MIDOSE-1310 file (N, C-alpha, C; in nm, 2 decimals, decimal comma, always signed):
residues 119
xxxx	-2,95/+3,08/+6,69/-2,87/+3,22/+6,61/-2,72/+3,12/+6,54; -2,75/+3,13/+6,41/-2,61/+3,08/+6,33/-2,53/+3,18/+6,34; -2,37/+3,13/+6,34/-2,28/+3,25/+6,29/-2,26/+3,25/+6,16; -2,21/+3,36/+6,10/-2,13/+3,40/+6,00/-2,03/+3,27/+5,95
xxxx	-1,98/+3,20/+6,05/-1,89/+3,09/+6,02/-1,98/+2,97/+5,96; -2,09/+2,95/+6,05/-2,15/+2,87/+6,01/-2,27/+2,82/+5,90; -2,30/+3,01/+5,88/-2,38/+2,98/+5,72/-2,29/+3,00/+5,60; -2,17/+3,05/+5,64/-2,07/+3,00/+5,53/-2,00/+2,89/+5,49
xxxx	-2,02/+2,80/+5,61/-2,02/+2,64/+5,59/-2,13/+2,55/+5,52; -2,26/+2,61/+5,57/-2,38/+2,53/+5,51/-2,39/+2,56/+5,35; -2,34/+2,68/+5,31/-2,37/+2,72/+5,16/-2,23/+2,61/+5,09; -2,12/+2,63/+5,17/-2,04/+2,57/+5,09/-2,08/+2,41/+5,05
xxxx	-2,09/+2,35/+5,16/-2,16/+2,21/+5,18/-2,25/+2,20/+5,06; -2,33/+2,26/+5,09/-2,45/+2,30/+4,98/-2,41/+2,28/+4,83; -2,29/+2,38/+4,80/-2,25/+2,38/+4,64/-2,19/+2,24/+4,63; -2,08/+2,21/+4,73/-2,01/+2,09/+4,69/-2,11/+2,00/+4,66
xxxx	-2,22/+1,96/+4,76/-2,26/+1,85/+4,73/-2,38/+1,83/+4,60; -2,41/+1,98/+4,55/-2,45/+1,90/+4,43/-2,37/+1,91/+4,30; -2,22/+1,96/+4,36/-2,13/+1,96/+4,22/-2,07/+1,80/+4,25; -2,06/+1,74/+4,38/-2,02/+1,57/+4,37/-2,12/+1,53/+4,51
xxxx	-2,18/+1,38/+4,48/-2,23/+1,35/+4,58/-2,14/+1,35/+4,71; -2,20/+1,41/+4,84/-2,12/+1,37/+4,94/-2,21/+1,33/+5,04; -2,20/+1,30/+5,19/-2,26/+1,27/+5,28/-2,18/+1,34/+5,39; -2,29/+1,39/+5,48/-2,22/+1,52/+5,55/-2,27/+1,45/+5,71
xxxx	-2,20/+1,42/+5,83/-2,25/+1,38/+5,93/-2,19/+1,51/+6,01; -2,28/+1,54/+6,08/-2,31/+1,66/+6,24/-2,30/+1,59/+6,35; -2,20/+1,60/+6,45/-2,18/+1,52/+6,58/-2,14/+1,64/+6,68; -2,26/+1,64/+6,82/-2,22/+1,72/+6,91/-2,20/+1,63/+7,03
xxxx	-2,17/+1,68/+7,14/-2,16/+1,59/+7,27/-2,24/+1,70/+7,39; -2,29/+1,63/+7,45/-2,39/+1,68/+7,55/-2,23/+1,75/+7,70; -2,10/+1,74/+7,66/-2,03/+1,79/+7,77/-1,88/+1,82/+7,71; -1,86/+1,91/+7,72/-1,71/+1,94/+7,70/-1,59/+1,82/+7,70
xxxx	-1,57/+1,87/+7,57/-1,44/+1,71/+7,56/-1,35/+1,76/+7,48; -1,21/+1,68/+7,48/-1,10/+1,77/+7,39/-1,10/+1,63/+7,25; -1,08/+1,68/+7,16/-1,11/+1,54/+7,03/-1,04/+1,60/+6,90; -0,98/+1,49/+6,84/-0,94/+1,49/+6,72/-1,03/+1,45/+6,63
xxxx	-0,97/+1,46/+6,48/-1,01/+1,36/+6,42/-0,92/+1,30/+6,30; -0,95/+1,16/+6,33/-0,80/+1,11/+6,21/-0,81/+1,08/+6,10; -0,74/+1,06/+5,98/-0,77/+1,09/+5,87/-0,84/+0,90/+5,83; -0,83/+0,85/+5,94/-0,85/+0,71/+5,90/-1,02/+0,68/+5,96
xxxx	-1,11/+0,77/+5,93/-1,24/+0,81/+5,95/-1,32/+0,80/+5,83; -1,39/+0,72/+5,84/-1,44/+0,64/+5,73/-1,62/+0,62/+5,74; -1,70/+0,63/+5,64/-1,85/+0,56/+5,66/-1,84/+0,40/+5,57; -1,88/+0,32/+5,60/-1,87/+0,17/+5,57/-2,04/+0,09/+5,53
xxxx	-2,07/+0,11/+5,40/-2,20/+0,07/+5,39/-2,21/-0,09/+5,43; -2,31/-0,06/+5,53/-2,35/-0,22/+5,58/-2,41/-0,32/+5,49; -2,47/-0,32/+5,34/-2,51/-0,45/+5,26/-2,36/-0,47/+5,20; -2,21/-0,38/+5,18/-2,13/-0,41/+5,10/-1,95/-0,37/+5,14
xxxx	-1,94/-0,38/+5,05/-1,77/-0,33/+5,13/-1,74/-0,21/+5,07; -1,82/-0,11/+5,04/-1,79/-0,01/+5,02/-1,77/+0,11/+5,13; -1,65/+0,17/+5,08/-1,62/+0,27/+5,23/-1,62/+0,37/+5,16; -1,68/+0,51/+5,25/-1,66/+0,64/+5,16/-1,56/+0,71/+5,28
xxxx	-1,45/+0,76/+5,22/-1,37/+0,85/+5,29/-1,39/+1,00/+5,29; -1,32/+1,02/+5,42/-1,33/+1,17/+5,51/-1,28/+1,25/+5,39; -1,34/+1,35/+5,34/-1,31/+1,46/+5,25/-1,23/+1,58/+5,35; -1,36/+1,63/+5,44/-1,32/+1,77/+5,48/-1,41/+1,77/+5,63
xxxx	-1,35/+1,87/+5,73/-1,39/+1,87/+5,87/-1,41/+2,00/+5,87; -1,50/+2,00/+5,93/-1,54/+2,17/+6,00/-1,56/+2,16/+6,13; -1,47/+2,28/+6,22/-1,53/+2,31/+6,37/-1,45/+2,24/+6,45; -1,34/+2,15/+6,43/-1,28/+2,07/+6,49/-1,12/+2,00/+6,39
xxxx	-1,01/+1,99/+6,53/-0,91/+1,97/+6,47/-0,88/+1,82/+6,41; -0,82/+1,85/+6,31/-0,74/+1,68/+6,24/-0,65/+1,65/+6,32; -0,62/+1,51/+6,32/-0,47/+1,48/+6,38/-0,32/+1,55/+6,33; -0,28/+1,57/+6,40/-0,24/+1,53/+6,52/-0,29/+1,64/+6,64
xxxx	-0,36/+1,72/+6,60/-0,38/+1,84/+6,66/-0,52/+1,84/+6,77; -0,53/+1,86/+6,84/-0,64/+1,89/+6,95/-0,73/+1,97/+6,97; -0,86/+1,97/+6,97/-0,95/+2,06/+6,96/-1,00/+2,07/+7,14; -1,07/+2,17/+7,20/-1,14/+2,17/+7,28/-1,30/+2,21/+7,23
xxxx	-1,37/+2,09/+7,26/-1,53/+2,12/+7,20/-1,59/+2,17/+7,30; -1,68/+2,26/+7,31/-1,79/+2,31/+7,44/-1,92/+2,20/+7,46; -1,98/+2,21/+7,54/-2,10/+2,10/+7,51/-2,19/+2,19/+7,41; -2,24/+2,09/+7,36/-2,35/+2,16/+7,25/-2,32/+2,16/+7,10
xxxx	-2,15/+2,23/+7,10/-2,11/+2,27/+7,02/-2,10/+2,17/+6,88; -2,12/+2,17/+6,78/-2,14/+2,07/+6,66/-1,97/+2,04/+6,60; -1,97/+1,99/+6,55/-1,87/+1,99/+6,45/-1,91/+1,87/+6,34; -1,84/+1,93/+6,21/-1,91/+1,87/+6,08/-1,82/+1,78/+5,99
xxxx	-1,81/+1,63/+5,96/-1,76/+1,56/+5,91/-1,81/+1,55/+5,74; -1,76/+1,55/+5,64/-1,81/+1,53/+5,51/-1,71/+1,45/+5,42; -1,80/+1,32/+5,39/-1,73/+1,19/+5,30/-1,81/+1,20/+5,17; -1,69/+1,14/+5,12/-1,75/+1,03/+4,95/-1,88/+1,01/+4,96
xxxx	-2,00/+1,01/+4,88/-2,11/+0,97/+4,87/-2,08/+0,86/+4,93; -2,23/+0,81/+4,97/-2,26/+0,67/+4,98/-2,32/+0,58/+4,84; -2,32/+0,44/+4,83/-2,39/+0,38/+4,71/-2,55/+0,40/+4,74; -2,60/+0,40/+4,61/-2,75/+0,43/+4,62/-2,84/+0,33/+4,69
xxxx	-2,76/+0,20/+4,63/-2,85/+0,11/+4,71/-2,84/+0,09/+4,88; -2,76/+0,17/+4,90/-2,72/+0,16/+5,05/-2,84/+0,22/+5,17; -2,88/+0,13/+5,27/-2,98/+0,16/+5,34/-2,92/+0,21/+5,48; -2,79/+0,16/+5,50/-2,74/+0,18/+5,62/-2,62/+0,18/+5,66
xxxx	-2,57/+0,23/+5,73/-2,38/+0,25/+5,72/-2,30/+0,28/+5,87; -2,16/+0,25/+5,90/-2,12/+0,23/+5,99/-2,01/+0,39/+6,00; -2,02/+0,43/+6,10/-1,92/+0,58/+6,12/-1,82/+0,51/+6,19; -1,67/+0,51/+6,12/-1,56/+0,46/+6,22/-1,48/+0,54/+6,20
xxxx	-1,40/+0,53/+6,31/-1,29/+0,61/+6,34/-1,13/+0,48/+6,38; -1,09/+0,45/+6,26/-0,98/+0,34/+6,31/-0,84/+0,41/+6,34; -0,81/+0,41/+6,48/-0,69/+0,49/+6,51/-0,61/+0,38/+6,62; -0,49/+0,39/+6,61/-0,42/+0,30/+6,73/-0,40/+0,34/+6,90
xxxx	-0,50/+0,38/+6,93/-0,54/+0,40/+7,05/-0,69/+0,36/+7,11; -0,72/+0,38/+7,22/-0,87/+0,36/+7,27/-0,95/+0,49/+7,25; -1,06/+0,41/+7,22/-1,20/+0,56/+7,23/-1,21/+0,61/+7,07; -1,16/+0,52/+6,96/-1,21/+0,57/+6,86/-1,35/+0,57/+6,85
xxxx	-1,41/+0,69/+6,73/-1,54/+0,68/+6,74/-1,57/+0,54/+6,65; -1,73/+0,49/+6,69/-1,78/+0,37/+6,60/-1,94/+0,41/+6,64; -2,05/+0,43/+6,51/-2,18/+0,45/+6,56/-2,22/+0,35/+6,43; -2,27/+0,24/+6,47/-2,29/+0,14/+6,39/-2,46/+0,12/+6,33
xxxx	-2,47/+0,10/+6,23/-2,61/+0,07/+6,19/-2,71/+0,24/+6,21; -2,64/+0,31/+6,13/-2,72/+0,44/+6,09/-2,80/+0,45/+5,99; -2,93/+0,50/+5,99/-3,02/+0,46/+5,88/-3,00/+0,57/+5,79; -3,02/+0,52/+5,68/-2,98/+0,60/+5,57/-3,11/+0,74/+5,53
xxxx	-3,10/+0,84/+5,50/-3,21/+0,93/+5,48/-3,20/+1,01/+5,31; -3,30/+1,03/+5,31/-3,28/+1,07/+5,16/-3,19/+1,23/+5,14; -3,16/+1,31/+5,26/-3,09/+1,44/+5,25/-2,93/+1,41/+5,26; -2,91/+1,26/+5,28/-2,73/+1,24/+5,34/-2,69/+1,32/+5,44
xxxx	-2,79/+1,39/+5,53/-2,67/+1,45/+5,60/-2,76/+1,39/+5,73; -2,69/+1,38/+5,83/-2,70/+1,29/+5,95/-2,66/+1,40/+6,11; -2,72/+1,36/+6,18/-2,71/+1,45/+6,32/-2,67/+1,29/+6,41; -2,56/+1,34/+6,48/-2,55/+1,25/+6,62/-2,52/+1,34/+6,71
xxx	-2,59/+1,28/+6,84/-2,58/+1,37/+6,94/-2,51/+1,31/+7,06; -2,36/+1,30/+7,10/-2,28/+1,21/+7,23/-2,35/+1,25/+7,34; -2,40/+1,16/+7,45/-2,43/+1,15/+7,60/-2,33/+1,20/+7,67
């Protein structure tokens, strides 16, 4: 069952996506973890040099703050839209320390909403 906050986020993302093309990535971990998202997180089109910048994060802290993310709890990253010709992309978090996120060759879909579950 969705919380009121999750419903509000979905409505806000839907409105934003109608106003401006955006790409949404929802991520969850199978275990409780400590996490923060760096502003140097982006999507990289695998067929071109296009970079989609991070616009907003939901349910997780931005660097330098940390969040404790309970297992199976989802957080959402909203990026600028990918080029129309893009068929796959990488999610990259470039940071000056180990363990930045990097998920390669994510296949593009028509909704531009993606779910990643990390085991």
